[in-house]
Every structure is written in C-alpha cells, then in structure tokens.
KEKE-3310 file (N, C-alpha, C; in steps of 0.2 Angstrom, whole numbers, plus 5000, padded with zeros to 4 digits):
npx = (6047:6049:6040:6024:6019:6009:6000:5996:5990:5998:6009:6023:6027:6038:6046:6047:6053:6065:6069:6071:6079:6091:6092:6092:6104:6109:6106:6100:6109:6106:6113:6119:6124:6137:6136:6124:6116:6106:6113:6114:6117:6120:6123:6131:6128:6127:6116:6116:6112:6103:6108:6117:6130:6144:6154:6169:6178:6192:6191:6182:6167:6156:6162:6167:6154:6145:6155:6152:6138:6130:6117:6106:6097:6091:6087:6081:6073:6065:6056:6047:6037:6031:6014:6005:5992:5985:5989:5999:6012:6018:6026:6040:6048:6060:6063:6074:6080:6093:6108:6125:6141:6159:6168:6179:6187:6195:6190:6176:6177:6182:6169:6161:6166:6166:6153:6148:6159:6152:6140:6141:6152:6150:6153:6166:6181:6182:6195:6202:6193:6195:6209:6210:6202:6209:6222:6216:6212:6219:6217:6204:6189:6175:6157:6147:6126:6117:6101:6088:6074:6063:6054:6045:6037:6023:6014:5997:5989:5999:5999:5984:5983:5993:5987:5975:5980:5984:5999:6012:6025:6033:6045:6050:6046:6056:6062)
npy = (5465:5477:5491:5491:5500:5512:5520:5510:5508:5516:5510:5504:5493:5477:5477:5490:5497:5491:5494:5509:5511:5505:5515:5528:5542:5546:5548:5548:5542:5538:5538:5532:5545:5556:5555:5550:5558:5559:5555:5562:5560:5564:5554:5546:5530:5513:5499:5481:5465:5465:5472:5488:5499:5509:5520:5527:5538:5532:5534:5544:5553:5547:5533:5529:5530:5518:5509:5509:5508:5498:5498:5505:5519:5522:5533:5537:5551:5550:5554:5570:5581:5596:5602:5613:5619:5609:5608:5600:5586:5576:5562:5549:5538:5527:5519:5510:5498:5493:5484:5491:5488:5491:5485:5470:5462:5459:5452:5454:5470:5473:5468:5479:5490:5486:5487:5500:5507:5502:5507:5521:5524:5517:5520:5520:5512:5496:5491:5500:5504:5492:5493:5505:5500:5491:5498:5506:5496:5493:5505:5509:5512:5504:5503:5493:5489:5478:5473:5474:5477:5486:5498:5504:5520:5530:5545:5546:5550:5545:5531:5529:5533:5523:5509:5512:5512:5500:5498:5510:5520:5525:5533:5544:5544:5536:5523)
npz = (5028:5019:5015:5006:4991:4994:4984:4973:4961:4952:4951:4941:4929:4930:4920:4915:4925:4927:4913:4915:4923:4916:4906:4913:4918:4931:4947:4964:4978:4994:5010:5027:5036:5043:5062:5062:5054:5037:5022:5006:4989:4973:4959:4947:4938:4936:4929:4932:4930:4941:4949:4956:4950:4958:4955:4963:4972:4982:4996:5008:5013:5008:5006:5018:5025:5019:5022:5036:5038:5029:5022:5011:5001:4982:4972:4957:4947:4931:4922:4922:4920:4923:4925:4927:4922:4928:4942:4946:4944:4930:4930:4932:4942:4950:4966:4975:4988:4998:5000:5001:4995:4997:4983:4983:4978:4962:4951:4953:4955:4942:4935:4937:4934:4920:4919:4921:4911:4899:4898:4899:4889:4876:4863:4863:4858:4859:4862:4868:4879:4886:4889:4898:4909:4912:4917:4927:4937:4948:4955:4957:4966:4966:4970:4975:4975:4981:4975:4986:4987:4977:4967:4956:4949:4941:4937:4941:4929:4919:4922:4920:4905:4901:4905:4897:4884:4883:4886:4886:4878:4889:4900:4897:4883:4877:4868)
capx = (6050:6051:6032:6022:6019:6003:5996:5998:5989:6003:6015:6026:6028:6045:6051:6048:6056:6072:6071:6072:6088:6096:6094:6093:6111:6110:6101:6103:6112:6105:6117:6118:6130:6140:6132:6117:6112:6107:6118:6111:6121:6119:6129:6131:6128:6126:6112:6117:6111:6100:6113:6118:6137:6144:6161:6169:6186:6194:6191:6178:6161:6154:6164:6165:6146:6145:6157:6149:6131:6129:6110:6104:6092:6094:6081:6081:6069:6067:6052:6047:6033:6025:6007:6003:5986:5981:5992:6002:6018:6018:6034:6040:6054:6061:6066:6077:6085:6098:6115:6130:6147:6164:6171:6187:6189:6199:6184:6172:6179:6181:6164:6157:6170:6164:6147:6151:6161:6149:6134:6145:6158:6148:6155:6174:6185:6184:6203:6203:6191:6200:6215:6206:6199:6216:6226:6213:6210:6223:6217:6198:6185:6169:6153:6139:6122:6112:6095:6083:6067:6063:6047:6044:6029:6023:6010:5991:5988:6002:5996:5978:5986:5996:5982:5971:5983:5989:6006:6015:6034:6036:6052:6052:6045:6061:6058)
capy = (5472:5484:5493:5491:5505:5514:5520:5502:5511:5518:5504:5502:5486:5478:5478:5498:5499:5490:5499:5515:5511:5505:5523:5534:5543:5548:5546:5549:5539:5540:5534:5535:5549:5558:5558:5549:5563:5556:5558:5559:5563:5563:5550:5541:5523:5507:5493:5477:5459:5467:5477:5494:5500:5516:5523:5533:5538:5528:5537:5549:5551:5540:5526:5528:5528:5513:5504:5511:5506:5497:5500:5510:5519:5525:5534:5538:5553:5548:5560:5575:5585:5600:5603:5619:5620:5603:5608:5592:5585:5570:5560:5542:5536:5520:5518:5504:5498:5487:5484:5493:5487:5492:5479:5471:5456:5461:5450:5460:5476:5473:5469:5484:5494:5486:5489:5508:5510:5500:5512:5530:5525:5513:5521:5519:5506:5492:5488:5507:5502:5487:5494:5510:5496:5486:5502:5508:5491:5493:5512:5512:5509:5502:5501:5489:5489:5472:5477:5471:5479:5490:5500:5510:5523:5535:5550:5543:5552:5542:5524:5526:5532:5516:5505:5513:5510:5492:5497:5515:5519:5527:5534:5551:5542:5533:5515)
capz = (5030:5016:5014:5000:4989:4996:4977:4970:4953:4952:4950:4936:4928:4931:4913:4914:4932:4923:4909:4917:4929:4912:4902:4916:4919:4935:4952:4971:4982:5002:5014:5033:5035:5051:5067:5058:5049:5031:5016:4998:4985:4966:4955:4941:4941:4930:4932:4927:4932:4945:4954:4955:4954:4957:4954:4969:4977:4987:5004:5009:5016:5005:5007:5026:5027:5017:5028:5043:5037:5021:5022:5007:4995:4977:4968:4950:4943:4925:4919:4926:4917:4927:4921:4931:4923:4934:4948:4945:4939:4926:4933:4932:4945:4954:4971:4977:4993:4996:5003:4997:4999:4993:4980:4985:4974:4956:4946:4955:4954:4935:4932:4939:4929:4914:4918:4920:4905:4894:4899:4898:4883:4873:4856:4863:4854:4865:4864:4872:4884:4889:4893:4902:4913:4916:4920:4932:4941:4956:4960:4956:4970:4964:4974:4973:4979:4980:4978:4991:4986:4971:4963:4949:4950:4938:4940:4939:4923:4915:4923:4917:4898:4898:4904:4892:4879:4883:4888:4882:4878:4894:4901:4893:4876:4873:4865)
cpx = (6050:6040:6032:6019:6011:5998:5997:5996:5993:6010:6019:6027:6036:6050:6053:6053:6064:6075:6076:6080:6093:6097:6094:6100:6114:6105:6104:6102:6113:6109:6116:6125:6133:6135:6125:6112:6112:6111:6117:6115:6121:6125:6126:6131:6127:6121:6113:6117:6107:6102:6114:6127:6137:6151:6164:6176:6187:6192:6188:6172:6158:6154:6164:6159:6145:6149:6154:6142:6130:6122:6109:6098:6095:6087:6084:6073:6068:6061:6050:6044:6030:6020:6003:5994:5982:5984:5996:6008:6016:6025:6034:6048:6053:6065:6069:6080:6088:6103:6120:6136:6153:6167:6178:6190:6191:6192:6178:6173:6177:6174:6159:6161:6168:6156:6145:6153:6157:6143:6137:6150:6155:6152:6162:6177:6185:6191:6204:6199:6192:6206:6214:6205:6204:6220:6222:6210:6211:6219:6209:6193:6178:6164:6148:6132:6117:6105:6091:6076:6067:6056:6048:6037:6030:6016:6005:5990:5991:6000:5990:5978:5989:5992:5977:5973:5986:5996:6007:6021:6037:6043:6053:6049:6050:6059:6063)
cpy = (5477:5486:5494:5496:5507:5515:5515:5504:5514:5516:5504:5494:5485:5479:5486:5499:5496:5495:5506:5517:5509:5512:5527:5537:5544:5547:5549:5543:5540:5535:5537:5538:5550:5557:5555:5552:5558:5559:5556:5562:5559:5560:5546:5534:5520:5502:5486:5469:5460:5469:5483:5495:5507:5518:5527:5532:5533:5528:5543:5547:5546:5534:5525:5528:5521:5507:5503:5505:5505:5498:5506:5512:5522:5528:5539:5544:5554:5553:5564:5582:5590:5602:5607:5619:5614:5603:5601:5592:5577:5567:5552:5541:5529:5523:5512:5506:5492:5488:5486:5489:5489:5485:5477:5466:5458:5459:5456:5468:5477:5473:5476:5488:5494:5488:5497:5510:5509:5506:5519:5530:5520:5514:5521:5515:5502:5490:5496:5507:5498:5489:5500:5504:5493:5491:5504:5503:5492:5499:5514:5508:5509:5499:5498:5488:5481:5475:5471:5471:5485:5491:5506:5513:5530:5539:5545:5544:5546:5535:5525:5528:5525:5510:5504:5512:5503:5492:5506:5515:5521:5531:5540:5550:5538:5526:5511)
cpz = (5026:5015:5007:4999:4989:4989:4972:4962:4950:4950:4943:4934:4929:4925:4913:4919:4929:4918:4909:4921:4922:4907:4907:4918:4927:4941:4958:4975:4990:5006:5022:5035:5043:5056:5065:5055:5040:5025:5010:4996:4978:4964:4951:4942:4934:4934:4928:4932:4939:4951:4952:4956:4952:4957:4961:4970:4981:4995:5003:5013:5014:5007:5015:5028:5024:5021:5035:5043:5029:5019:5018:5003:4991:4974:4961:4947:4935:4920:4924:4921:4920:4922:4925:4929:4927:4939:4950:4941:4937:4927:4932:4936:4949:4960:4972:4983:4994:5001:4998:5000:4994:4990:4981:4980:4966:4951:4947:4952:4944:4930:4933:4936:4922:4913:4917:4913:4898:4892:4896:4890:4879:4865:4856:4862:4858:4867:4870:4879:4889:4894:4897:4908:4917:4919:4926:4939:4948:4960:4960:4962:4966:4970:4972:4977:4976:4981:4981:4990:4980:4969:4959:4949:4945:4940:4937:4931:4918:4915:4919:4910:4897:4899:4899:4884:4878:4884:4883:4883:4886:4894:4895:4884:4873:4871:4868)
residu = (MET:PHE:ARG:GLU:MET:ARG:ARG:ASN:LYS:GLN:LEU:LEU:PRO:GLN:GLU:GLU:THR:ASN:ARG:ILE:LEU:THR:LEU:ALA:THR:SER:GLY:VAL:LEU:ALA:LEU:GLN:GLY:ASP:GLN:GLY:TYR:PRO:TYR:ALA:LEU:PRO:ILE:SER:PHE:ALA:TYR:SER:GLN:GLY:ARG:LEU:TYR:PHE:HIS:SER:ALA:SER:ALA:GLY:HIS:LYS:VAL:GLU:ALA:VAL:ARG:ARG:CYS:PRO:LYS:ALA:SER:PHE:CYS:VAL:VAL:ALA:GLY:ASP:GLN:VAL:ARG:PRO:GLU:ALA:PHE:THR:THR:HIS:TYR:THR:SER:VAL:ILE:ALA:PHE:GLY:LEU:VAL:ARG:VAL:LEU:GLU:ASP:PRO:LYS:GLU:ILE:ARG:GLY:GLY:MET:GLU:ALA:LEU:VAL:GLU:LYS:TYR:CYS:PRO:GLN:VAL:ASP:PRO:ALA:LEU:ARG:GLU:LYS:THR:ILE:ALA:GLN:GLY:LEU:SER:ARG:THR:CYS:VAL:LEU:GLU:MET:GLU:ILE:GLN:HIS:ILE:THR:GLY:LYS:GLU:ALA:LEU:GLU:LEU:ALA:LYS:ALA:ARG:GLN:ALA:MET:GLY:GLY:LEU:PRO:GLY:PHE:CYS:GLY:LYS:GLN)
# end
C-alpha cells in the first residue's frame, strides 16, 4: 500500500526514527484541504506509543479537513546542514503516513494533552500541569494520528559515516 523508500541505503534505523519524533519540536502536517488542494501546516506535536498528537482549535480549516478526509502525512526535518562545497545538504528527516482523528473521549483527550504537556513543559510543577490539563479538558481539541507507515532518512554521507562507525548519535549530535 505504501511505497518503499527508493534510496534504502539512507533509511534510518527505527530507533533513530523514533528518537527524532521524540526530540523534534515541530513538523508539517499535510491534509486534503478545501476543493482538494493540499493543506500543509507547521505544527507542534508529541509522539507517544506510536501515535502523534496535535493540539488544535476546535474549529477551522485543519479540523474540517480531518473530518472530511482522515488521511494525512507528517514530516519532520531534524537536521539540515548545507554543504555548499559539495553541492549537497546533510539532513535527517522523518515522514509518517496515517489516519488523523479528532479525539472525543475524555480519557483519550487527557492522554493526548498529557503527552503534549510532558513534551513541552516537563519542568513545570506536576500539580500545576495536572490542574491546567483538568481545566482545559472540556474545551481543548486534540488530534491523534495513528501511524500506518513511517520512514526516517538521512543524507548518504551521514548514512555512510553511521555504518563506518557502527552507529552515530544522529539527530544533530544529540544523545
């Protein structure tokens, strides 16, 4: 159903793909917008248990697009170092395909909110985080993407270096 990556020598190991989704703070969600036009928007996200979570207004283009057609793709560019002397770019990226839905069940909404708050506000007092989640539960829209296919990719030069060294830290050198 999904295409295999053509340049499979650049395929990231699954654990590195997961790590990029865990550490990256934004990506681009692509949906089918009005009149069939693609609608791609930069968005913050959380990755938890193989799913992506997005915070949203309860109305607007994004929610309408999801309700009309749940098929989506999500892309993260984790590293991008231009190498002008070699006419290339050293990059790492992830692309996921899946189905997005507006969460309706309060338990699921809470789970998505917890994933987002944990990612973006880990230093905030847990009691304050809980209070904020409880207050926003009834008025917060959370979207969940069930990933059906995912690949991570890196520049060929990075892939060769990773293989030669038996694995590199990757993702811009973060551990």
